[in-house]
py3Dmol code that shows the C-alpha trace and the ligand (Angstrom):
import py3Dmol

protein = """\
ATOM      1  CA  MET A   1      -9.675   8.927 -17.972  1.00  0.00           C
ATOM      2  CA  ARG A   2      -8.191  11.732 -15.914  1.00  0.00           C
ATOM      3  CA  HIS A   3      -4.866  13.545 -16.302  1.00  0.00           C
ATOM      4  CA  THR A   4      -2.639  13.448 -13.174  1.00  0.00           C
ATOM      5  CA  LEU A   5       0.008  15.818 -11.806  1.00  0.00           C
ATOM      6  CA  CYS A   6       3.178  15.134  -9.829  1.00  0.00           C
ATOM      7  CA  ALA A   7       1.956  14.844  -6.226  1.00  0.00           C
ATOM      8  CA  ILE A   8       5.093  16.571  -4.941  1.00  0.00           C
ATOM      9  CA  CYS A   9       5.547  19.392  -7.502  1.00  0.00           C
ATOM     10  CA  ASP A  10       1.807  19.809  -8.352  1.00  0.00           C
ATOM     11  CA  THR A  11       2.618  20.190 -12.054  1.00  0.00           C
ATOM     12  CA  ASP A  12       3.269  18.154 -15.215  1.00  0.00           C
ATOM     13  CA  ARG A  13       5.967  20.570 -16.319  1.00  0.00           C
ATOM     14  CA  TRP A  14       8.933  18.238 -15.843  1.00  0.00           C
ATOM     15  CA  ASP A  15       7.331  15.001 -17.093  1.00  0.00           C
ATOM     16  CA  ARG A  16       9.508  12.455 -18.908  1.00  0.00           C
ATOM     17  CA  PRO A  17       7.886   9.355 -20.503  1.00  0.00           C
ATOM     18  CA  LEU A  18       8.833   6.095 -18.802  1.00  0.00           C
ATOM     19  CA  HIS A  19       6.566   3.305 -20.123  1.00  0.00           C
ATOM     20  CA  ALA A  20       3.905   3.411 -22.859  1.00  0.00           C
ATOM     21  CA  GLU A  21       0.362   2.469 -21.898  1.00  0.00           C
ATOM     22  CA  ALA A  22      -0.320  -1.310 -21.803  1.00  0.00           C
ATOM     23  CA  LEU A  23      -3.990  -1.594 -20.858  1.00  0.00           C
ATOM     24  CA  GLY A  24      -5.559  -3.670 -23.636  1.00  0.00           C
ATOM     25  CA  ASP A  25      -9.226  -4.639 -23.646  1.00  0.00           C
ATOM     26  CA  GLY A  26     -10.915  -5.378 -20.338  1.00  0.00           C
ATOM     27  CA  ALA A  27      -8.123  -3.961 -18.145  1.00  0.00           C
ATOM     28  CA  PHE A  28     -10.534  -2.637 -15.543  1.00  0.00           C
ATOM     29  CA  THR A  29     -12.020  -5.612 -13.702  1.00  0.00           C
ATOM     30  CA  SER A  30     -12.555  -6.115  -9.977  1.00  0.00           C
ATOM     31  CA  GLU A  31     -10.246  -9.193 -10.203  1.00  0.00           C
ATOM     32  CA  ARG A  32      -7.412  -6.957 -11.349  1.00  0.00           C
ATOM     33  CA  PHE A  33      -8.036  -4.547  -8.439  1.00  0.00           C
ATOM     34  CA  SER A  34      -7.939  -7.269  -5.792  1.00  0.00           C
ATOM     35  CA  ALA A  35      -5.147  -7.034  -3.207  1.00  0.00           C
ATOM     36  CA  ARG A  36      -2.030  -9.165  -3.660  1.00  0.00           C
ATOM     37  CA  ARG A  37      -3.138 -10.587  -6.988  1.00  0.00           C
ATOM     38  CA  THR A  38      -0.563 -11.992  -9.407  1.00  0.00           C
ATOM     39  CA  PRO A  39       0.732  -9.066 -11.520  1.00  0.00           C
ATOM     40  CA  ASP A  40       0.154  -9.385 -15.266  1.00  0.00           C
ATOM     41  CA  ARG A  41       1.923  -6.382 -16.833  1.00  0.00           C
ATOM     42  CA  VAL A  42      -1.222  -4.348 -17.391  1.00  0.00           C
ATOM     43  CA  HIS A  43      -0.529  -0.682 -16.673  1.00  0.00           C
ATOM     44  CA  TYR A  44      -1.281   2.913 -17.580  1.00  0.00           C
ATOM     45  CA  ARG A  45       1.188   5.134 -19.404  1.00  0.00           C
ATOM     46  CA  MET A  46       3.854   5.951 -16.829  1.00  0.00           C
ATOM     47  CA  VAL A  47       5.917   9.124 -16.511  1.00  0.00           C
ATOM     48  CA  ARG A  48       8.674  10.343 -14.220  1.00  0.00           C
ATOM     49  CA  CYS A  49       8.903  13.879 -12.883  1.00  0.00           C
ATOM     50  CA  ALA A  50      12.411  15.049 -13.846  1.00  0.00           C
ATOM     51  CA  ASN A  51      12.309  17.621 -11.040  1.00  0.00           C
ATOM     52  CA  CYS A  52      11.667  15.349  -8.032  1.00  0.00           C
ATOM     53  CA  GLY A  53      11.890  11.808  -9.487  1.00  0.00           C
ATOM     54  CA  LEU A  54       8.349  10.743  -8.549  1.00  0.00           C
ATOM     55  CA  ILE A  55       6.899   8.142 -10.956  1.00  0.00           C
ATOM     56  CA  ARG A  56       3.201   8.187 -11.745  1.00  0.00           C
ATOM     57  CA  SER A  57       0.489   6.795 -14.002  1.00  0.00           C
ATOM     58  CA  ASP A  58      -1.051   9.283 -16.426  1.00  0.00           C
ATOM     59  CA  PRO A  59      -3.855   9.397 -17.417  1.00  0.00           C
ATOM     60  CA  VAL A  60      -5.769   7.197 -14.964  1.00  0.00           C
ATOM     61  CA  LEU A  61      -9.340   6.014 -14.518  1.00  0.00           C
ATOM     62  CA  GLU A  62     -11.785   8.453 -12.872  1.00  0.00           C
ATOM     63  CA  GLU A  63     -11.721   8.245  -9.071  1.00  0.00           C
ATOM     64  CA  ALA A  64     -15.356   7.111  -8.769  1.00  0.00           C
ATOM     65  CA  GLU A  65     -14.663   4.233 -11.174  1.00  0.00           C
ATOM     66  CA  LEU A  66     -11.586   3.195  -9.180  1.00  0.00           C
ATOM     67  CA  ALA A  67     -13.596   3.307  -5.939  1.00  0.00           C
ATOM     68  CA  ARG A  68     -16.212   1.033  -7.541  1.00  0.00           C
ATOM     69  CA  LEU A  69     -13.535  -1.496  -8.627  1.00  0.00           C
ATOM     70  CA  TYR A  70     -11.995  -1.618  -5.142  1.00  0.00           C
ATOM     71  CA  ALA A  71     -15.444  -1.955  -3.545  1.00  0.00           C
ATOM     72  CA  GLN A  72     -16.149  -4.996  -5.744  1.00  0.00           C
ATOM     73  CA  SER A  73     -12.659  -6.508  -5.372  1.00  0.00           C
ATOM     74  CA  HIS A  74     -12.195  -9.904  -3.802  1.00  0.00           C
ATOM     75  CA  LEU A  75     -10.241 -11.304  -0.899  1.00  0.00           C
ATOM     76  CA  THR A  76      -7.765 -13.606  -2.624  1.00  0.00           C
ATOM     77  CA  TYR A  77      -4.944 -13.697  -0.101  1.00  0.00           C
ATOM     78  CA  ALA A  78      -6.241 -15.518   2.988  1.00  0.00           C
ATOM     79  CA  GLN A  79      -3.122 -17.720   3.264  1.00  0.00           C
ATOM     80  CA  GLU A  80      -0.628 -14.954   2.497  1.00  0.00           C
ATOM     81  CA  ALA A  81      -2.277 -12.630   5.065  1.00  0.00           C
ATOM     82  CA  GLU A  82      -0.757 -14.590   7.915  1.00  0.00           C
ATOM     83  CA  PHE A  83       2.752 -13.980   6.551  1.00  0.00           C
ATOM     84  CA  ALA A  84       2.086 -10.315   5.764  1.00  0.00           C
ATOM     85  CA  GLY A  85       0.639  -9.764   9.251  1.00  0.00           C
ATOM     86  CA  GLU A  86       3.739 -11.295  10.811  1.00  0.00           C
ATOM     87  CA  THR A  87       6.022  -8.945   8.843  1.00  0.00           C
ATOM     88  CA  TYR A  88       4.002  -5.794   9.607  1.00  0.00           C
ATOM     89  CA  ALA A  89       3.754  -6.703  13.310  1.00  0.00           C
ATOM     90  CA  ARG A  90       7.529  -7.189  13.475  1.00  0.00           C
ATOM     91  CA  TYR A  91       8.093  -3.650  12.169  1.00  0.00           C
ATOM     92  CA  LEU A  92       5.293  -2.247  14.351  1.00  0.00           C
ATOM     93  CA  ARG A  93       7.161  -3.521  17.416  1.00  0.00           C
ATOM     94  CA  GLU A  94      10.225  -1.538  16.279  1.00  0.00           C
ATOM     95  CA  VAL A  95       8.150   1.605  15.670  1.00  0.00           C
ATOM     96  CA  LEU A  96       6.250   1.491  18.992  1.00  0.00           C
ATOM     97  CA  PRO A  97       8.868   3.347  21.074  1.00  0.00           C
ATOM     98  CA  LEU A  98       8.463   6.350  18.714  1.00  0.00           C
ATOM     99  CA  ALA A  99       4.687   6.625  19.293  1.00  0.00           C
ATOM    100  CA  PRO A 100       3.296   9.056  21.914  1.00  0.00           C
ATOM    101  CA  ALA A 101       1.213   6.265  23.474  1.00  0.00           C
ATOM    102  CA  GLN A 102      -0.286   2.933  22.574  1.00  0.00           C
ATOM    103  CA  GLY A 103      -3.743   4.457  22.356  1.00  0.00           C
ATOM    104  CA  ARG A 104      -5.832   4.084  19.234  1.00  0.00           C
ATOM    105  CA  LEU A 105      -4.512   2.735  15.938  1.00  0.00           C
ATOM    106  CA  LEU A 106      -6.141   3.093  12.500  1.00  0.00           C
ATOM    107  CA  GLU A 107      -5.271   1.007   9.456  1.00  0.00           C
ATOM    108  CA  ILE A 108      -6.204   2.345   6.007  1.00  0.00           C
ATOM    109  CA  GLY A 109      -7.100  -0.477   3.587  1.00  0.00           C
ATOM    110  CA  CYS A 110      -7.094  -3.105   6.325  1.00  0.00           C
ATOM    111  CA  GLY A 111      -8.532  -5.941   4.183  1.00  0.00           C
ATOM    112  CA  SER A 112      -9.796  -8.685   6.468  1.00  0.00           C
ATOM    113  CA  GLY A 113      -8.240  -6.985   9.508  1.00  0.00           C
ATOM    114  CA  PHE A 114      -5.411  -9.499   9.951  1.00  0.00           C
ATOM    115  CA  PHE A 115      -2.997  -6.758  11.062  1.00  0.00           C
ATOM    116  CA  LEU A 116      -5.539  -5.152  13.435  1.00  0.00           C
ATOM    117  CA  GLU A 117      -5.546  -8.356  15.456  1.00  0.00           C
ATOM    118  CA  ARG A 118      -1.747  -8.193  15.727  1.00  0.00           C
ATOM    119  CA  ALA A 119      -1.990  -4.552  16.880  1.00  0.00           C
ATOM    120  CA  LEU A 120      -4.393  -5.570  19.650  1.00  0.00           C
ATOM    121  CA  ASP A 121      -1.949  -8.306  20.686  1.00  0.00           C
ATOM    122  CA  LEU A 122       0.785  -5.652  20.890  1.00  0.00           C
ATOM    123  CA  GLY A 123      -1.165  -3.556  23.384  1.00  0.00           C
ATOM    124  CA  PHE A 124      -3.175  -0.930  21.480  1.00  0.00           C
ATOM    125  CA  THR A 125      -6.287  -0.144  23.504  1.00  0.00           C
ATOM    126  CA  GLU A 126      -8.454   0.315  20.413  1.00  0.00           C
ATOM    127  CA  VAL A 127      -8.005  -0.492  16.718  1.00  0.00           C
ATOM    128  CA  CYS A 128     -10.016   0.723  13.731  1.00  0.00           C
ATOM    129  CA  GLY A 129      -9.840  -0.172  10.062  1.00  0.00           C
ATOM    130  CA  VAL A 130     -11.204   1.296   6.832  1.00  0.00           C
ATOM    131  CA  GLU A 131     -11.664  -1.035   3.878  1.00  0.00           C
ATOM    132  CA  PRO A 132     -13.685  -0.583   0.649  1.00  0.00           C
ATOM    133  CA  SER A 133     -13.983  -4.308  -0.268  1.00  0.00           C
ATOM    134  CA  ARG A 134     -17.125  -5.912   1.171  1.00  0.00           C
ATOM    135  CA  ASP A 135     -15.695  -9.360   0.439  1.00  0.00           C
ATOM    136  CA  ALA A 136     -12.602  -8.597   2.563  1.00  0.00           C
ATOM    137  CA  VAL A 137     -14.555  -7.098   5.480  1.00  0.00           C
ATOM    138  CA  GLU A 138     -16.922 -10.066   5.566  1.00  0.00           C
ATOM    139  CA  ALA A 139     -13.894 -12.335   6.022  1.00  0.00           C
ATOM    140  CA  ALA A 140     -12.771 -10.479   9.184  1.00  0.00           C
ATOM    141  CA  SER A 141     -12.658 -12.389  12.455  1.00  0.00           C
ATOM    142  CA  PRO A 142     -15.316 -11.545  15.086  1.00  0.00           C
ATOM    143  CA  ARG A 143     -12.556  -9.999  17.213  1.00  0.00           C
ATOM    144  CA  VAL A 144     -12.094  -7.045  14.819  1.00  0.00           C
ATOM    145  CA  ARG A 145     -15.117  -7.186  12.468  1.00  0.00           C
ATOM    146  CA  ASP A 146     -17.024  -4.396  14.259  1.00  0.00           C
ATOM    147  CA  SER A 147     -13.915  -2.197  14.244  1.00  0.00           C
ATOM    148  CA  ILE A 148     -13.796  -2.053  10.414  1.00  0.00           C
ATOM    149  CA  ARG A 149     -15.664   0.625   8.427  1.00  0.00           C
ATOM    150  CA  LEU A 150     -16.759  -0.540   4.964  1.00  0.00           C
ATOM    151  CA  ASP A 151     -15.748   2.645   3.141  1.00  0.00           C
ATOM    152  CA  GLY A 152     -12.969   4.478   1.348  1.00  0.00           C
ATOM    153  CA  PHE A 153     -10.677   6.493   3.619  1.00  0.00           C
ATOM    154  CA  ARG A 154     -11.811  10.131   3.651  1.00  0.00           C
ATOM    155  CA  ASP A 155     -12.426  13.141   5.837  1.00  0.00           C
ATOM    156  CA  GLY A 156     -15.240  12.976   8.357  1.00  0.00           C
ATOM    157  CA  LEU A 157     -15.008   9.300   9.327  1.00  0.00           C
ATOM    158  CA  PHE A 158     -13.211   9.922  12.627  1.00  0.00           C
ATOM    159  CA  PRO A 159     -12.947  12.782  15.160  1.00  0.00           C
ATOM    160  CA  GLU A 160      -9.949  15.138  15.196  1.00  0.00           C
ATOM    161  CA  GLY A 161      -6.918  14.078  17.232  1.00  0.00           C
ATOM    162  CA  HIS A 162      -8.376  10.609  17.747  1.00  0.00           C
ATOM    163  CA  PHE A 163      -5.451   8.310  16.901  1.00  0.00           C
ATOM    164  CA  SER A 164      -1.872   7.871  18.057  1.00  0.00           C
ATOM    165  CA  MET A 165      -0.965   5.921  14.886  1.00  0.00           C
ATOM    166  CA  VAL A 166      -2.291   5.577  11.323  1.00  0.00           C
ATOM    167  CA  CYS A 167      -0.927   2.655   9.276  1.00  0.00           C
ATOM    168  CA  GLY A 168      -1.165   1.679   5.620  1.00  0.00           C
ATOM    169  CA  PHE A 169       0.378  -1.442   4.102  1.00  0.00           C
ATOM    170  CA  GLN A 170       0.599  -1.730   0.300  1.00  0.00           C
ATOM    171  CA  VAL A 171      -1.947   1.055   0.098  1.00  0.00           C
ATOM    172  CA  PHE A 172      -0.267   4.440  -0.335  1.00  0.00           C
ATOM    173  CA  ASP A 173       0.892   3.881  -3.944  1.00  0.00           C
ATOM    174  CA  HIS A 174      -2.734   3.086  -4.924  1.00  0.00           C
ATOM    175  CA  LEU A 175      -4.015   6.502  -3.821  1.00  0.00           C
ATOM    176  CA  VAL A 176      -5.154   9.062  -6.389  1.00  0.00           C
ATOM    177  CA  ASN A 177      -4.887  11.963  -3.897  1.00  0.00           C
ATOM    178  CA  PRO A 178      -1.997  11.156  -1.551  1.00  0.00           C
ATOM    179  CA  ASN A 179      -1.737  14.751  -0.283  1.00  0.00           C
ATOM    180  CA  ALA A 180      -5.420  14.808   0.684  1.00  0.00           C
ATOM    181  CA  THR A 181      -4.974  11.462   2.466  1.00  0.00           C
ATOM    182  CA  LEU A 182      -1.995  12.755   4.460  1.00  0.00           C
ATOM    183  CA  GLN A 183      -3.929  15.914   5.391  1.00  0.00           C
ATOM    184  CA  THR A 184      -6.785  13.725   6.660  1.00  0.00           C
ATOM    185  CA  CYS A 185      -4.211  11.713   8.646  1.00  0.00           C
ATOM    186  CA  ARG A 186      -2.970  14.966  10.230  1.00  0.00           C
ATOM    187  CA  ARG A 187      -6.471  15.910  11.328  1.00  0.00           C
ATOM    188  CA  ILE A 188      -7.256  12.585  12.987  1.00  0.00           C
ATOM    189  CA  LEU A 189      -3.825  12.155  14.630  1.00  0.00           C
ATOM    190  CA  ARG A 190      -2.977  13.634  17.991  1.00  0.00           C
ATOM    191  CA  PRO A 191       0.118  15.918  18.005  1.00  0.00           C
ATOM    192  CA  GLY A 192       3.192  13.685  17.891  1.00  0.00           C
ATOM    193  CA  GLY A 193       1.106  10.860  16.414  1.00  0.00           C
ATOM    194  CA  LEU A 194       2.648   8.681  13.712  1.00  0.00           C
ATOM    195  CA  VAL A 195       1.926   7.582  10.185  1.00  0.00           C
ATOM    196  CA  PHE A 196       3.543   4.215   9.505  1.00  0.00           C
ATOM    197  CA  LEU A 197       3.519   3.064   5.882  1.00  0.00           C
ATOM    198  CA  ILE A 198       4.969   0.065   4.045  1.00  0.00           C
ATOM    199  CA  HIS A 199       4.803  -0.313   0.262  1.00  0.00           C
ATOM    200  CA  HIS A 200       6.905  -0.721  -2.884  1.00  0.00           C
ATOM    201  CA  ASP A 201      10.219   1.096  -3.197  1.00  0.00           C
ATOM    202  CA  ALA A 202      10.577   2.174  -6.838  1.00  0.00           C
ATOM    203  CA  GLY A 203      14.259   2.842  -6.121  1.00  0.00           C
ATOM    204  CA  ALA A 204      15.052  -0.729  -5.013  1.00  0.00           C
ATOM    205  CA  TRP A 205      17.554  -2.545  -7.228  1.00  0.00           C
ATOM    206  CA  THR A 206      15.064  -5.323  -8.000  1.00  0.00           C
ATOM    207  CA  HIS A 207      12.614  -2.885  -9.599  1.00  0.00           C
ATOM    208  CA  ARG A 208      15.301  -0.822 -11.330  1.00  0.00           C
ATOM    209  CA  LEU A 209      16.761  -3.992 -12.844  1.00  0.00           C
ATOM    210  CA  LEU A 210      13.417  -5.336 -14.080  1.00  0.00           C
ATOM    211  CA  GLY A 211      12.141  -2.020 -15.478  1.00  0.00           C
ATOM    212  CA  GLU A 212       8.763  -2.479 -17.145  1.00  0.00           C
ATOM    213  CA  ARG A 213       8.760  -6.192 -16.177  1.00  0.00           C
ATOM    214  CA  SER A 214       8.754  -5.334 -12.463  1.00  0.00           C
ATOM    215  CA  PRO A 215       5.535  -6.393 -10.679  1.00  0.00           C
ATOM    216  CA  ILE A 216       5.172  -2.794  -9.415  1.00  0.00           C
ATOM    217  CA  ILE A 217       4.528  -1.502 -12.954  1.00  0.00           C
ATOM    218  CA  ASP A 218       0.853  -2.263 -12.549  1.00  0.00           C
ATOM    219  CA  VAL A 219      -2.529  -0.682 -13.239  1.00  0.00           C
ATOM    220  CA  GLU A 220      -3.312  -0.568  -9.504  1.00  0.00           C
ATOM    221  CA  HIS A 221      -0.483   1.897  -8.820  1.00  0.00           C
ATOM    222  CA  ILE A 222      -1.099   5.605  -9.353  1.00  0.00           C
ATOM    223  CA  TYR A 223       2.191   6.838  -7.869  1.00  0.00           C
ATOM    224  CA  LEU A 224       5.425   4.898  -7.282  1.00  0.00           C
ATOM    225  CA  TYR A 225       7.682   6.260  -4.555  1.00  0.00           C
ATOM    226  CA  ASP A 226      11.258   5.660  -3.514  1.00  0.00           C
ATOM    227  CA  ARG A 227      12.750   6.550  -0.128  1.00  0.00           C
ATOM    228  CA  ARG A 228      13.481  10.118  -1.165  1.00  0.00           C
ATOM    229  CA  THR A 229      10.135  10.975  -2.797  1.00  0.00           C
ATOM    230  CA  MET A 230       8.283   9.291   0.066  1.00  0.00           C
ATOM    231  CA  ALA A 231      10.132  11.449   2.608  1.00  0.00           C
ATOM    232  CA  ARG A 232       9.392  14.543   0.505  1.00  0.00           C
ATOM    233  CA  ILE A 233       5.653  13.988   0.357  1.00  0.00           C
ATOM    234  CA  LEU A 234       5.493  13.431   4.116  1.00  0.00           C
ATOM    235  CA  VAL A 235       7.451  16.639   4.784  1.00  0.00           C
ATOM    236  CA  LYS A 236       5.240  18.536   2.302  1.00  0.00           C
ATOM    237  CA  ASN A 237       2.222  17.541   4.394  1.00  0.00           C
ATOM    238  CA  GLY A 238       3.645  18.566   7.761  1.00  0.00           C
ATOM    239  CA  PHE A 239       5.240  15.372   9.026  1.00  0.00           C
ATOM    240  CA  ASP A 240       8.745  14.990  10.446  1.00  0.00           C
ATOM    241  CA  VAL A 241      10.337  11.864   8.954  1.00  0.00           C
ATOM    242  CA  LEU A 242      11.623   9.746  11.815  1.00  0.00           C
ATOM    243  CA  ARG A 243      12.677   6.617   9.982  1.00  0.00           C
ATOM    244  CA  VAL A 244      12.926   5.204   6.425  1.00  0.00           C
ATOM    245  CA  PHE A 245      14.012   1.583   6.006  1.00  0.00           C
ATOM    246  CA  ALA A 246      14.099  -1.420   3.678  1.00  0.00           C
ATOM    247  CA  VAL A 247      11.505  -4.072   4.499  1.00  0.00           C
ATOM    248  CA  ARG A 248      12.288  -7.760   4.567  1.00  0.00           C
ATOM    249  CA  ASN A 249       9.184  -9.762   3.651  1.00  0.00           C
ATOM    250  CA  ARG A 250       8.615 -13.411   4.426  1.00  0.00           C
ATOM    251  CA  TYR A 251       6.307 -15.367   2.113  1.00  0.00           C
ATOM    252  CA  PRO A 252       5.971 -18.937   0.802  1.00  0.00           C
ATOM    253  CA  ILE A 253       7.894 -19.747  -2.397  1.00  0.00           C
ATOM    254  CA  TYR A 254       4.628 -20.085  -4.394  1.00  0.00           C
ATOM    255  CA  TYR A 255       3.781 -16.462  -3.581  1.00  0.00           C
ATOM    256  CA  TRP A 256       7.203 -15.170  -4.619  1.00  0.00           C
ATOM    257  CA  SER A 257       6.972 -17.118  -7.880  1.00  0.00           C
ATOM    258  CA  GLY A 258       3.661 -15.382  -8.633  1.00  0.00           C
ATOM    259  CA  MET A 259       5.454 -12.037  -8.312  1.00  0.00           C
ATOM    260  CA  ALA A 260       8.424 -13.129 -10.451  1.00  0.00           C
ATOM    261  CA  PRO A 261       8.893 -11.613 -13.948  1.00  0.00           C
ATOM    262  CA  LEU A 262       7.822 -14.821 -15.737  1.00  0.00           C
ATOM    263  CA  PRO A 263       5.350 -15.038 -18.648  1.00  0.00           C
ATOM    264  CA  SER A 264       1.725 -15.240 -17.418  1.00  0.00           C
ATOM    265  CA  GLY A 265       1.238 -18.631 -19.134  1.00  0.00           C
ATOM    266  CA  ILE A 266       4.100 -20.188 -17.148  1.00  0.00           C
ATOM    267  CA  LYS A 267       2.895 -18.643 -13.875  1.00  0.00           C
ATOM    268  CA  ARG A 268      -0.644 -19.965 -14.391  1.00  0.00           C
ATOM    269  CA  GLY A 269       0.742 -23.502 -14.446  1.00  0.00           C
ATOM    270  CA  LEU A 270       3.551 -23.093 -11.925  1.00  0.00           C
ATOM    271  CA  VAL A 271       1.955 -21.202  -9.035  1.00  0.00           C
ATOM    272  CA  PRO A 272      -0.933 -23.646  -8.286  1.00  0.00           C
ATOM    273  CA  ARG A 273       1.489 -26.574  -8.496  1.00  0.00           C
ATOM    274  CA  LEU A 274       3.882 -24.924  -6.019  1.00  0.00           C
ATOM    275  CA  ARG A 275       0.950 -24.007  -3.757  1.00  0.00           C
ATOM    276  CA  ASN A 276       0.181 -27.715  -3.434  1.00  0.00           C
ATOM    277  CA  SER A 277       3.757 -28.834  -2.785  1.00  0.00           C
ATOM    278  CA  ALA A 278       5.810 -28.865   0.413  1.00  0.00           C
ATOM    279  CA  LEU A 279       8.630 -26.986  -1.331  1.00  0.00           C
ATOM    280  CA  GLY A 280       6.257 -24.301  -2.640  1.00  0.00           C
ATOM    281  CA  ARG A 281       4.817 -23.711   0.825  1.00  0.00           C
ATOM    282  CA  LEU A 282       8.248 -23.183   2.358  1.00  0.00           C
ATOM    283  CA  ALA A 283       8.528 -19.594   3.656  1.00  0.00           C
ATOM    284  CA  VAL A 284      11.529 -17.550   2.554  1.00  0.00           C
ATOM    285  CA  ALA A 285      12.474 -14.015   3.680  1.00  0.00           C
ATOM    286  CA  TRP A 286      14.237 -11.407   1.558  1.00  0.00           C
ATOM    287  CA  ASN A 287      14.332  -7.705   0.693  1.00  0.00           C
ATOM    288  CA  ALA A 288      12.130  -7.820  -2.399  1.00  0.00           C
ATOM    289  CA  GLY A 289      11.944  -4.059  -2.849  1.00  0.00           C
ATOM    290  CA  ASN A 290       9.624  -2.618  -0.209  1.00  0.00           C
ATOM    291  CA  LEU A 291      10.202   0.424   1.969  1.00  0.00           C
ATOM    292  CA  GLY A 292       8.887   1.390   5.366  1.00  0.00           C
ATOM    293  CA  ILE A 293       8.564   4.979   6.569  1.00  0.00           C
ATOM    294  CA  VAL A 294       7.536   6.565   9.860  1.00  0.00           C
ATOM    295  CA  GLY A 295       6.377  10.195   9.944  1.00  0.00           C
ATOM    296  CA  CYS A 296       5.484  12.195  13.047  1.00  0.00           C
ATOM    297  CA  PHE A 297       2.640  14.757  12.929  1.00  0.00           C
ATOM    298  CA  ASN A 298       4.218  18.090  13.786  1.00  0.00           C
ATOM    299  CA  PRO A 299       1.364  20.559  14.529  1.00  0.00           C
ATOM    300  CA  GLU A 300       3.710  23.526  14.100  1.00  0.00           C
ATOM    301  CA  LYS A 301       4.120  22.754  10.400  1.00  0.00           C
ATOM    302  CA  ILE A 302       1.390  23.658   7.954  1.00  0.00           C
TER     303      ILE A 302
END
"""
ligand_1 = """\
1
ZN
Zn 7.796 16.258 -9.130
"""
view = py3Dmol.view(width=600, height=400)
view.addModel(protein, "pdb")
view.setStyle({"model": 0}, {"cartoon": {"style": "trace"}})
view.addModel(ligand_1, "xyz")
view.setStyle({"model": 1}, {"stick": {}})
view.zoomTo()
view.show()
């Protein structure tokens, strides 16, 4: 296990305990590190930085071990992907006027590439994805399969100034080195290019109300951001924050029930039954506690 520091303050000086470790035996399986799985209250010890408010897991598994778990993780969300893609595309349409051009778009952690197809539909001339899970990449449609690199996102994969937009959906709070990732984004973006991220908002009332029972208190999350800490880490890495907003997700009722703070035993019985019923497949939209943020690469900032 590896000790972590606040990604904004670069120190553990102001740490306050938030939740005791709840890992148990066999916490680290590729099933548990699969995207959009049903949360099961397994998590690291969590602390909050009293200086900036950023929440983080500490200590966490070594980075190489985490990379191995994500590489072996499975694609378990084929049906939900359609709904997620619809939501992300809706917000992409709103963000487009802020981009310097509809040139090349990169998605970090693109899974089966369901969003990349939407980006092509919206007029991007070229799309690229990076995804560590072989299972997910193999499920990609022929239209985008060759545009996806089977790898973890890192320096050296793409030329400098190559993209007009870099996206990440439910990815950023999984990153061990968010500052390094944002610096890599800077290098591969053209000046004025955008980062566009959507993920959990630790400051949303749903998560504050549920506390440790919130689905975001989960072993997959290294850092948990709210609107303010998310804006701070973008500014720290030389981005101008153009927009921060609450995200309204639309998913079938069976998916929402999997995320609900119910005992695992009840969910194991309930979710498959809802999945097979007309009521359970009904799609419902609400603000479940996600944020979106758009940052613009300002080359004059270090
Ligand atoms: Zn801090």
